[in-house]
N, C-alpha and C positions, 0 to 999 in steps of 0.2 A: 680322335681315336680314344675310346674310353678304356678305363682299367678293366682287365678281365677279357678284353676283346682279343683280336689277333695280335699276339705278342710279337710274332715274327715281323709283321708289318710295322709295328711300333718301333722295334729295334732298328729296322732298316731306315725308318724315317729319321730317327735320332742320328744314325750314322751319316745319312745324306746331309743333314743340317750341319753336323760337325765338319764334313768335307767342305761344305759351302763356306763356313767360317774360315777354315784354313786356306781355302783358295780365293778368298775375298769375293765370294759370290753371294754372301749373306751379311746382313747387318743385325745388330742386337738392340732391342729397346723400343718402347712405344714412340718416343720422340723421334728417334732415327727413322722408324718406319713411316711416321707421318711426313717428315721432311722429304724422304726419298720418294714417297708417293706423290707429293706435291711437284717434285721435279720431273716426274714421269719416268723414273728409273726403276720402279718396283714392279715385280711380276707376280708376287705371291706373298701373302702374310700368313704366318702361323702363330696362333694365339694359344697360350697355355690353357689347358682345360680348367684350371683353378684360378685363372687370372681374374682380377677384380672387374666387375662390370664397368667401372669407370674407365679402365684401360681400353676395353673394347669400344666403349662409347666415344672415346677420343678419336678413334681411327675408322670405325665402321662407316660413317657417312661419307668420308673422303674416299675410302676404298670403293664403295658402291658407286659413287659419282664417277670415278675413274675406270670402273669396270675391272677392278683388281680383286681376285678371289681371296677370301680369307677362310682358313680352315682351323678347326680346333684340334690341337695336337696333344702331346703328352702334358704332364703337370709342369708347373714352373720349375720345380727341382730337377726333373728329367730334362727339360729344355735347357736349363742352366748348365747341367752337366755336359750336354752336347756342345755348348758354346764356351765352356771354360769358366763359368760363373756359378755362384751358389744357386741363384734363381734367375730366371728370365721370363717375363710375362709375354714377350712377343719377339719374334724373329721375322725379318723380312728377307725375301729372296730376290736378289738383283740379277742373277745369272739366269737367262731365259731357258737354257737347257736343263739346269738344275730344277727350276720351277716346273718344267714339263715332267721331269722324272718324279718329283714329289707328287704332283697331281695324279700321275698314272698310278703311283703306289697307293695314294689315298682312294682313288676311284676303284681300285681292285680290292680294297678292304671290304669285309662283309658289311652290308647295309646297317646292321645293328651296331657296328663299331664306329659309325660316322655320327658326329654330334651336330655338324653343320654342313650343309651342302655348299659346294663350290658355286661361285656365281658372281 
């Protein structure tokens, strides 16, 4: 979700991620996302829109091989605020219902607001 796009959807996304962290339905960090995906427990990955390409490159092949969707979300600072950190490059969703809710929110956002397709 890009800056200047549907602010309401971006705010909802950040809130959902925050709820996921508090409810233990989400994990924080590139290494955590990789390890959780390897164990088959990850349902969705959200990468910060300004995350380093290296961070994406570390997980993208694994996610693709496992059929786990990765979406581009808010900035690292916004993602970090949602999870109680200064910055976060990546958040993984381990709760299946939360992942479905985030996907639905993402898919309902205007096409121009999506940077990467689910898949």
